[in-house]
N, C-alpha and C positions, 0 to 999 in steps of 0.2 A: 504494500500500500504506500501511497505517496507521502503521507505525513505521520508515519508510525514513530512512537517514542516509547522507550522502555520505562519500567517502573523506576529503575535507577536514575535514568535521565530526569524524570519528573521530580524525584526527591532532591536531586542535586540542584535543579532549577529553583525549587522552593528555598533551599538553603542559601543560594547565592542572592536571591532577591530579599531574603530576610536578614542578610548579613550574618549568617550562621555557618559559613563554610569552613571555618577554622577547625583543625583536628581536636582542639581543646574544648570546643563548644558542644556540650552534651545536654544542653537545656531541653532540647527535643530530640529524641532518638529517631533513627531512620524509620523503624516500624510505626512510631507515632505519627510522623509526617505522612507516611504512606496511608495510614488510616484516614487522616484528613483528606488526602487526595482521593481515596476510594469513595468517601462520602460526597466529595465535590463532583467526581466523575459520574456518579449515579444521578446527582441532581442535574448535571449537564446533559446526560442522556435523556432524562425526562423532558427537559426544556427543548432539546432538539426534536424529540418525538412529537411534542405538542405543536411545533411550528413547521415541521417539514411537510412537503407535499408527497412526492414519491419517496419511499423510505430509503434511508441511508444504509440500513442493514435489513436483509430479508433471507430467511431460511425456509426450508420446506421438508416435509416428511410425508411418506405414503403410509396409509393405514388400510389394511384389508378388513373390511366390514363384513361380518357374517350374519346371516339371518338368525334371529333369535337372541343376539347379543347386542346390548344397547350402549355399554360404556367401554371406552378405550382410553389408555393412558396418553397424555400429551408428552411431548419431548421434555427432557429435564431442563433445557434452557428456554422453555416457552415463556413469553411475557405477554404479548398482545397478538391477537389473531388478525390476519389480513384477509384471508379468503379460504373457502372450502370448496374444492372442485372435485366432482365425482364423475366416474365413468360407469354409466348404467346402460346396459343394452348396446354397448358400442358407441354411445354418444356421451359427450362431455357436458356436464351441467354445473352451474354455480348454485350451491345449496344456500338456503336462507335459514336464519335462526328461528326457533319457536319461542314463545313466551311461556313463563312458568305456568300460567293458568290455562294453557292449551295442552298440557301434558296428558291429562286423562283421556281426552278425545283422541290424541295421537297414539296412545297405547293400544287403543282398539283397532287402529289402522284405517286408512282411507278406503272409500268404496271402490275406487279404481287403483288398488295398491300396485299394480304392475306398471302403471304409466306415470303416477304422480311421484315427484321427487321427494325423498325423505327430508326431514328438517334436523337441525342440530342445535345443541346448547352447550356452552362451556360451564363447568362447575368444578371448583377446586382444581385438581391437576388432571382432570379428565374431560373428554368430549363425549356427548351423548347423541345418539342418532335414533330418531323415531319417525315413523313406525319401523319396527325391526323385522321387516318381512322380506327383505331383499339382501342378496350378497353382491357386493360391489367394492371398488377401490376408490378411496378418496385421497387427495393431496391437500394437506393443509399448508398454507403459507403464513408465516408468522414472524414477529419481531422478537429477537432475543434481548434479555436484559444486559446491563453493563456488568461484565464479570469483575470480580475483585482481583486487583493486581497483587502479585507476591514478589518479594525480593529474593535474589539469589537463585533464580530458576535458570535452567539450561535446556533449551534456549530461553532467553529472558521473556517475561511477560511484557506485552506491548499493548498500547492503546492507539487507535486511529484518530488523528487530529483533524482529518479532512483539510480544512483550509485555515489551520491555526486555532480551531475551536478549543483545543485542549488547554490553551493558556487561561481560559476562564477558570478551570479547575485549579490551576497553579496559583492564580491570583487569590482564589478563595482559600486555598490552603495556607498561603502566606498570611492572609488576614487572620486565620485561626491561630497561627503561631504567634503573631503579634498580640492577639487578644490574650493568649496565655501568659506572655511576658509583660502584659499590662502596658504595652505601647499602643499608639493610635493606629487602628487598622483601617481607617477611613479611606486612605489613598487606594489601597488594593481592593477594598470592597467596591469603590467607584470604578476602578479599572475592570473588575469582573462584570459589573453591570453594563459597561460600555461594550464589552465583547458579546454579552448576551443579546444586547440590542442589535449588534451587527449580525448575529446568528438569526434573529427574528426576520431581518430583511432578506437574508440569503437562503435560508433553509428550504423555503417553498419553491425555489427557482431551479431545481435540478432538471426540469424539463420545461423551461420557461415558455417555449413556443406552443406547448400543449398543456396548459394548466389543468389541475384536477377539476372534474365536473361535480356539480351538486347532485347528490343521490336522492332518488325518490324513496323516502323512508316509509311512506304510507302504503306502498304497493299498488296505488291506483293506476299507475302506468302499465302494470302487468296484468290487469284484469281483462278477462275475455268477455265476449258479448253476453254471457249468462251469469257474470259475477264470479267466475272461477279464475284462479290464477293460472297463467300459462306455466307449463312444466318445461 
């Protein structure tokens, strides 16, 4: 990746900006600084996720759905769902979620179970498919969380900074260090906010010529002439 930085790089960056790079300076240990960084990187990841258009990170997993089985484990690094795509009868379909109060009716199964697409719902660390009357394959596409960086790894743990976004986490960690030593963290808190504002302006522009479209969340655009949703 173009802007990768290691855990050691980031800790050293914090030390230099906080004026704590001397070998005698043990006011904050490297593991403590890394903990500040991990917290800041998680906050940065959430900020980027809220403001991005097309995702900066996307993973996928295939799940073999069997008739009669409703619950399937999500990937261990699952955070947010992007889409659920099924292959049923040789055709690809995008599945839609069901609401909790629709569960009982779906357990009974649709009248035309062989042609109506099943629905899904996320709960805890599992995904549920109803009605459970068909065998098919689904591909879930999802966003992973920000992993925790560790020191002393071989190869080293790294974070992708994209276009310098990681510096917001560095500034935030420096402010935490300064807060601990009871010096004024205002400057670096302000620098962090400036970078976050910069991310707000850029994050949604990954495909600027084709911005994201507004989605019809009511389902009205998918209704057939008799009030039934298209499959």
